[in-house]
N, C-alpha and C positions, 0 to 999 in steps of 0.2 A: 480910142480911149487913152487917156494920159495916166500912166502908172509910175509910181515911184517905188523903187525897191531899195530898202536900207539893209545892207549886208551883201558883200560881194563874194562870199564863199561859194561852195559848190551849189547850194540850194539857190542862192540869189542869181548866180550867173546862168544856171540852167533855166530858171524861170524867165530871165531876161531874153534868152534865145527863143523860147517858145512864144513869148509875147511879140517879139520882133517879127518872127515868121508869120504871125497872125496879123501883122501890119498895125500893131498898136504903137503909140509913142511911149518910150520908156526912158527912165533915168535911173541909174544905179549909183548909190552913195556908198563909198568905202574909204577908210582912212589908213588902213595898213599897207605900207609900201609894197610888200611882197604880193599881196592880193591885187593891188592896183596894177602892177606889172602884168600879172596874169590876165586881168580883165582887158587891159589895153591890147593884149595879144589875141584875145578871143572875140571882143565886141567892138562895135564902132566907137571911135574915140569921143565923139560928141555926146554920147549918152552917159558917159562916166563922169561923176562928180566926186572930186577928192575932198574928204572932210569927215567930220564927226556927225553922223546922222541924228544925234540927239541934240544938236545945236540948231536953234531956230534960224540963224543966218544961213547955215548950210542947206536947210530944208527950203528956205526961200530961194537960194541960188539954184536949187534943183527944180524950181517952178511949182512948189506945193500949192500955190494959189490956183493952178490949173488942174491939179490932180483929182481924178475921180476915184482912184484907188491907191492906197499905200499899203505896202507889205513890209513888215518889220521882221526880217529873217536872220538877224545876227545870232551869234552863238551865246549871247548873254540874255537871260530872261529879264534881268533888271533893265538892261538897255532897251530891249524891245518894249517894255512897259512904259518907259519914259517917252519913247518915240510915239507910241500909240496915243498916249495922253496928249502930247503936243499936237499931233495931227488932228485929233478930234476936237479938243477944247480950245486950241489956239488958232487953228487953221480951218476948222470945219470940213475936213475931208469926208466925203459921203460914205466911203466904204473902206474899212480898215481890217487887215488881216495880220495876225501875229503868229510867229513860230514859238512853240513851247519846247524848250530844250530839256528841262527837268520835269517829269510828270508830277512831282510833288508840288510844283508851282502852278499847276493847271487852274487851281481854284482862284488865282489872282487875275486870270485873263478874262475879265468880264466887261460888260458894257460900261460899268462905272469907271473902268480904266481905258475906255475908248475902243475896246476890241469888239468887232462884229463877228469875226470868225477866228477861233484859236486852233491852230494846227498842232495837235498833240500826236506825234508820230506813234508813240507807244499805244495810245488809246485807239488810233486808227487801225493799227496792225491787229490789236486784240479783237476789235469788232469784225475785221475781215476774216480772221481765223474762225471766230465763233459763227459767223454767217455761213462760211463755207462748210463747216462741219454740220450745221443744222439743216442746210438746204440741199445736201447731196450733190446731184449733177446740175442743179440750176445755176445758170450763169447770169450775173448782173451785167447788163450792157451799158446802162445809163442811170444816173441818179437825177431826180427832178425835185423841184420845190424844196431845196436844201436837204435833200436826202429823205424827204417824206414819202416819195413814190419812187419805184424802180421799174425800169423797162428790163424785163428778164427773158431769157431763152431757156426752155425746158423741153426735154425729150419725152415723148409718150411711150411708156412701157406697155408691153402686151397685156400684162395682168393688172394694169392700173384701172381705177374706178371709172375714169373718163374715156378709156379706150373703147372704140366701137360704138360710141353713143353720139347723137347729134348735140351740138352745143346748147340747143334750147332745153334739152333734158338734163343738162349738167348744172348742178347748183353751185355756181361760182360764189366765192365769198364777196361780201360787200366791198366796194372800192377796188374792184378787179375787173379788167376787161381784156379779152383776147383780141389782139389787133391784127395778127397774121399767122398763117400756117405755112411752113416750108416743107414741101413733100417732093422727093425726087428732084431736088434742086430747083423746083418751081415755087414761086411765092403765090399763095392763095389768100385773097381777102375773104375772111370768114363771114357767114351769116348763120341764122338760127338752125338751118338744116344741114350745115356742114358737119360731117362726121369725122371725129379724130381717129386716125389710124396709128397702128404701132409704128414706131420710129419717126413719126412726124416731129418736127421741131416747132414748138409753139412759142410765139412772141406775145407777151402780155404786159400790160401796164397794171401794177399792183401796189397797193399801199404797203408800206414796210411791215405793218403789224399783221398783214394777211399773207405774207410770203410762204410761211410754213403750211398754212391751210391750203393755198393754191398748189404747192408742190405735192401735197398728199394726193391730189386728184389725178396726177399724171405719173406718179411713182408707184413702184410695187407696193402692195399692202404690207403693213408691218405684221410679222407673225404674232399670234396670240400667245401671251405668256401663260404657261400652266402653273398653277399654284401647287 
């Protein structure tokens, strides 16, 4: 996959390293001399393009006509939006990702500005914190279909509603499926007669809206509040 990264700061250079390790073709555009020196010391010279990433000629020099993905990750929201607009409407890049530096500007990063995915770090952190607090011991292993589904791991507690019962007798929420059970370091492919035991680690594919409902089946029951 041919990927162009505009912005050679910490985010851009780290992203480039990850993509290179995955054997993708990468070009990093940067114009600041100090950062160019740093990039030259850290990355292969032939992937670095010196220049202004909001310039069409520089984008062409980086091979934007071959790019399947462009990531605008400079420290300026205004610059990132100019780059995404150029990439989408002048060069028809199929997939465009943009970094949002100021959360107040997040509303600008839309498809109308050429952005497919806006990376708002503050928003991502807030959602992660909220998810961790609401789901207790559940661990999210993988996000699928743009975050619509999650592959999660959850421990079965002795007092949970689902403990000691066969899967066929457990009313799983819609759009939820248990795909594996880990017991005593052994992986078990479950079927209807499989019984969940205390301390089992359950792997499940769950729609995001059903995570809390699924977690409730394997977690300790909440105490009844007395009025």
